C-alpha positions in Angstrom: -9.5 163.8 83.9 -13.0 163.8 85.3 -13.8 166.9 87.2 -16.1 166.2 90.3 -18.4 163.7 88.6 -20.6 161.4 91.3 -20.5 158.1 90.2 -22.4 155.2 91.9 -21.4 151.3 91.0 -23.5 148.1 92.0 -21.9 145.0 91.4 -23.2 141.5 91.7 -20.3 139.5 90.7 -16.5 139.8 92.5 -14.9 140.3 89.2 -16.9 143.4 88.4 -16.6 144.6 92.0 -12.9 144.9 91.8 -13.2 146.4 88.2 -15.5 149.2 89.6 -12.7 149.7 92.5 -10.0 149.8 90.2 -11.6 152.6 88.1 -12.3 154.4 91.4 -9.0 154.2 92.4 -7.3 155.2 89.0 -5.8 158.8 89.1 -8.3 159.8 86.1 -10.7 159.7 88.6 -9.1 161.6 91.6 -11.4 164.5 91.4 -14.7 162.4 90.9 -16.6 160.8 93.8 -17.1 157.1 93.2 -19.0 154.4 95.6 -18.9 150.9 94.9 -22.2 148.8 96.4 -23.4 145.4 96.3 -26.5 144.1 94.7 -26.4 145.1 90.7 -29.5 146.5 89.5 -32.0 145.2 91.9 -29.7 146.9 94.6 -29.6 150.1 93.0 -33.5 150.3 92.8 -33.7 149.9 96.5 -30.9 152.2 96.9 -32.4 155.3 95.4 -35.9 155.0 97.2 -34.6 157.4 99.9 -31.6 158.8 98.4 -30.8 161.1 95.5 -29.3 159.7 92.7 -25.5 160.6 91.3 -24.7 161.9 87.8 -23.8 158.3 86.8 -25.0 154.8 87.9 -23.2 151.9 86.7 -25.2 148.8 87.6 -24.4 144.9 86.6 -27.3 142.4 85.8 -26.9 138.7 85.0 -31.0 138.0 84.3 -32.8 137.7 80.6 -33.3 140.8 78.6 -37.2 141.2 79.9 -36.1 141.5 83.6 -33.7 143.6 82.8 -35.7 145.9 81.2 -38.6 145.9 83.4 -35.8 146.7 86.3 -34.4 149.5 84.3 -37.7 151.1 84.2 -38.2 150.4 88.0 -34.7 152.3 88.4 -35.8 155.0 86.1 -38.8 155.9 88.4 -36.4 156.3 91.4 -33.6 158.5 89.7 -33.7 162.0 89.2 -34.1 163.0 85.3 -30.8 163.5 83.9 -29.0 160.8 85.3 -26.8 158.3 83.3 -27.0 154.8 83.4 -24.2 152.3 82.2 -25.3 148.5 82.2 -23.0 145.5 82.5 -24.5 142.0 81.4 -23.5 138.9 79.8 -26.1 138.9 77.1 -24.3 139.1 73.8 -27.0 140.2 71.5 -27.2 143.4 69.2 -31.1 143.6 69.6 -30.6 143.7 73.3 -27.8 146.8 72.6 -30.4 148.8 70.6 -33.2 148.7 72.9 -31.1 149.8 75.9 -29.8 152.7 73.9 -33.1 153.4 72.5 -34.7 153.5 76.0 -32.1 156.0 77.3 -29.2 153.9 78.3 -25.9 155.3 77.9 -23.7 152.3 77.4 -23.9 148.4 77.7 -20.7 146.7 78.7 -20.2 143.0 78.2 -18.6 140.8 80.9 -15.8 140.0 81.3 -14.5 143.7 81.1 -11.3 145.6 82.4 -11.0 149.0 83.9 -10.2 150.8 80.9 -13.5 149.9 79.0 -15.3 151.4 82.0 -13.4 154.2 82.5 -13.6 155.0 78.7 -17.5 154.5 79.0 -17.8 156.9 81.6 -15.3 159.5 80.2 -17.1 159.2 77.0 -20.1 160.8 78.5 -18.5 164.2 79.4 -16.4 164.6 76.5 -16.7 167.6 75.3 -15.9 167.5 71.1 -15.6 171.4 70.9 -13.3 171.5 73.8 -9.3 172.5 72.8 -7.1 169.8 73.8 -5.6 170.4 77.2 -1.8 170.2 77.6 0.5 167.7 79.4 1.1 168.4 83.3 4.5 167.5 84.3 5.2 168.0 88.0 8.5 168.3 89.6 9.0 167.2 93.4 12.2 167.2 95.4 12.8 163.8 97.7 14.5 166.3 100.3 15.1 170.0 100.5 18.4 171.1 98.5 17.9 168.4 95.7 18.0 170.7 93.0 14.2 170.0 92.1 13.4 173.5 91.3 16.6 174.2 88.8 16.0 171.0 87.0 12.4 172.1 86.4 13.3 175.2 85.1 15.7 174.1 82.8 13.5 171.7 81.5 10.8 173.7 81.3 13.0 175.9 79.0 14.2 173.1 77.2 11.1 171.9 76.2 10.0 175.2 74.7 13.3 175.4 72.7 13.1 172.1 71.6 9.5 171.7 70.7 8.9 175.1 69.2 5.8 175.3 71.3 4.4 177.4 73.9 5.4 175.9 77.8 4.0 177.4 81.0 6.0 177.3 83.9 4.2 177.3 87.3 6.1 177.9 90.6 4.0 176.8 93.6 6.6 177.5 96.1 4.7 180.7 97.5 7.5 181.4 100.4 10.8 180.4 99.0 10.5 180.0 95.2 13.5 180.8 93.2 11.7 181.2 89.7 11.8 184.9 89.6 15.4 184.7 90.3 16.4 181.9 87.7 14.7 183.5 84.8 15.8 187.1 86.1 12.2 188.4 85.9 10.7 191.6 87.2 6.9 190.3 87.2 4.5 192.4 88.7 1.9 189.6 89.6 2.7 186.3 91.2 1.3 182.8 91.9 0.0 183.9 95.3 -2.3 186.3 93.8 -3.8 184.0 91.5 -4.4 181.5 94.2 -5.6 184.1 96.8 -8.6 185.2 94.4 -9.4 182.0 92.7 -13.0 183.1 92.1 -11.9 185.8 89.8 -9.4 183.7 87.9 -10.0 183.1 84.3 -8.0 182.4 81.1 -7.5 186.3 80.5 -6.1 187.3 84.1 -4.1 184.5 84.1 -2.5 185.4 80.9 -1.9 188.6 82.4 -0.2 187.1 85.2 2.1 185.2 83.0 5.7 186.9 82.6 7.3 185.8 79.1 11.1 184.6 79.7 11.4 184.0 75.9 9.1 183.1 72.5 8.5 179.5 74.2 8.2 179.8 77.8 6.0 181.8 79.9 6.6 181.8 84.0 4.1 182.4 86.6 6.6 183.2 89.1 6.7 183.1 93.0 7.7 186.2 94.8 9.3 184.1 97.5 7.9 186.1 100.3 7.3 184.3 103.3 5.0 187.4 104.7 2.4 187.2 102.0 1.6 183.4 101.5 -2.3 183.1 101.3 -3.8 179.7 102.5 -3.8 177.2 99.3 -6.7 175.2 98.6 -7.2 172.4 96.3 -9.8 174.1 94.3 -7.7 177.0 93.7 -4.8 174.9 92.5 -7.2 172.8 90.4 -8.7 176.0 88.6 -5.0 177.6 88.1 -3.8 174.6 86.5 -6.8 173.5 84.5 -6.7 177.3 83.0 -2.7 176.7 82.2 -3.3 173.5 80.6 -5.9 175.1 78.2 -3.2 177.8 77.2 -0.3 175.7 76.7 0.8 172.0 75.2 3.0 171.5 78.4 2.5 173.0 81.6 5.5 172.7 84.0 4.9 172.8 87.8 7.4 173.2 90.4 6.1 171.8 93.8 7.3 173.0 97.4 8.8 170.6 99.7 5.3 170.5 101.6 2.9 167.5 102.3 -0.6 169.0 101.9 -3.9 167.7 100.3 -3.0 169.7 97.1 0.3 168.7 96.9 -0.4 165.0 97.3 -3.4 165.5 94.7 -0.9 166.7 92.1 1.8 164.1 92.8 -1.1 161.5 91.9 -2.7 163.2 88.9 0.3 164.4 87.0 0.8 163.0 83.5 4.0 163.0 84.1 5.9 163.0 87.7 9.7 164.1 88.1 11.2 163.0 91.7 14.7 164.5 92.1 16.9 163.0 94.7 20.7 163.3 95.7 22.8 160.0 96.3 22.3 159.4 99.7 20.7 157.5 102.2 18.1 160.2 103.5 17.1 160.5 99.9 16.8 157.0 99.1 14.5 156.6 102.2 12.2 159.1 101.3 12.1 158.4 97.5 11.1 155.0 98.6 8.3 156.2 101.0 7.1 158.5 98.1 6.9 155.8 95.7 5.7 153.3 97.8 2.4 155.6 98.6 2.1 156.6 94.7 2.9 153.4 92.9 -0.7 151.9 93.1 -2.4 155.1 92.9 -0.7 156.4 89.9 -1.5 153.2 88.0 0.1 151.2 85.3 2.4 153.1 82.8 2.5 156.3 84.9 5.4 155.6 87.5 7.6 158.4 88.4 10.7 159.3 86.6 13.6 159.4 89.0 16.5 162.1 88.4 19.7 161.3 90.7 21.2 164.9 91.1 24.6 165.7 92.1 26.6 162.9 91.3 30.3 162.5 92.8 29.9 165.5 95.1 30.9 163.0 97.6 32.3 160.1 95.9 33.6 158.3 98.9 30.4 158.1 100.8 27.7 158.4 98.0 25.2 155.5 97.0 25.3 154.5 93.8 22.7 154.4 91.0 22.7 150.7 91.3 21.6 150.9 94.9 18.8 153.1 94.3 17.4 150.8 91.4 17.9 147.4 93.6 15.9 149.3 96.8 13.1 151.1 94.5 12.7 148.9 91.5 12.9 152.1 89.5 16.1 152.7 87.2 17.0 156.4 87.6 16.0 158.3 84.1 18.8 160.6 84.4 22.1 161.0 86.3 23.3 164.3 86.4 27.0 165.1 87.5 28.0 167.5 90.3 29.0 170.9 88.5 28.8 173.6 91.2 30.5 176.2 88.7 28.1 176.1 85.9 25.1 175.8 88.3 26.1 178.8 90.1 27.2 181.0 87.1 23.4 180.1 85.7 21.9 181.1 88.8 24.1 184.1 89.6 23.2 185.5 86.0 19.7 184.5 85.9 20.3 182.3 83.0 19.5 178.6 82.0 22.5 176.2 81.8 22.4 176.1 78.2 22.7 179.8 77.8 25.6 179.9 80.4 27.7 177.6 78.7 26.2 176.1 75.5 29.3 173.2 75.3 28.1 171.9 78.4 27.8 168.1 78.2 24.5 168.3 80.9 22.6 170.1 77.9 22.4 167.2 75.6 21.2 165.1 78.9 18.6 168.0 79.6 17.1 168.0 75.7 16.8 164.2 75.5 14.9 164.1 78.9 12.7 167.0 77.5 11.5 165.2 74.7 10.5 162.5 76.8 8.8 164.4 79.4 6.7 166.2 76.5 5.8 162.9 75.0 6.7 164.4 71.5 9.5 164.1 68.6 12.1 166.6 68.8 11.1 169.7 66.2 13.1 170.5 63.7 14.7 173.4 62.9 13.6 175.5 59.8 16.9 175.0 58.1 16.8 171.0 58.2 13.1 171.6 57.3 14.1 173.6 54.1 16.9 171.4 53.2 14.7 168.5 53.4 12.2 170.0 51.0 14.7 171.1 48.4 16.3 167.1 48.5 12.7 165.9 47.8 12.5 168.3 44.7 15.7 167.5 43.4 14.5 163.8 43.7 
């Protein structure tokens, strides 16, 4: 994800203009600022005569190579030093490509092109080969209050840590009513409200001190659930907190409050995985449809939210069926969880995860399988299984 990069695009043809707009609206560029203008390379030259240039300029040109090079020189005269230029053209000539690169052009793309080509070209400009890989951001949202989204997030965060034998960070962003401290039975001294209240002081070392270990695989940044001590939450503070968390663990699980604000909407768009939890009634169906209608185009292809239907058969005679949700939303539920108040109540009262409260419960297999999907990794094998595999190979 590009962080606050400024980009201007100047298109000549409708097809390229649509590609630029698709890039601008993609969730990967949600933190960037991108404007699309007509006029191509000539339009860019005129535009920057009296305006400052952004970090990246993308221009389309359809004239011959001599005109292209001349106009690029004119563009250089009106742009600030350090501005990066990507050229889109129709001339498939290796000599031209080498000349453009030699003259300081960052990339030359041939028409026709698709949004992914332009996105990759811009992203490459800001890629840091020395930076450590960033973790996968998994966000949980309840279609309505009481859907069980927090309980699901907590158990799946624990299941990912256990199943992958890797570190998972759980962040409870429900400052006023978060349940993570109770659910994990923690006595945390610092909470998420303190981290978000002083974003200028926050760094990796401080965040690590804020995290409370639940077990070897899971660390928790909990909420105190204190309505009288809730600092204002800003998008910049949340961005910084989660960016640091994603550099500390392969998977970061975020529990969002049922609150509509700029920062919650932003996380719903940019999450690598979005899990929407609903219960099988009409109100949940309505709210889930409203959310999916809003997010479908903004999250892009291949990033559709995963729908979980919780508390199945709590009201057998009046509940809606999974088929009703699928036909209305066009999305098949990824997980159907039965109504088991005794199991969930026992785990909540003991400060345990479901599999810790009852190892033999069938729901554990469902959660383990879903955890693998969310982490986008294969299930980790146990040490015993690895040893057995090695012995079999040696015998052969």
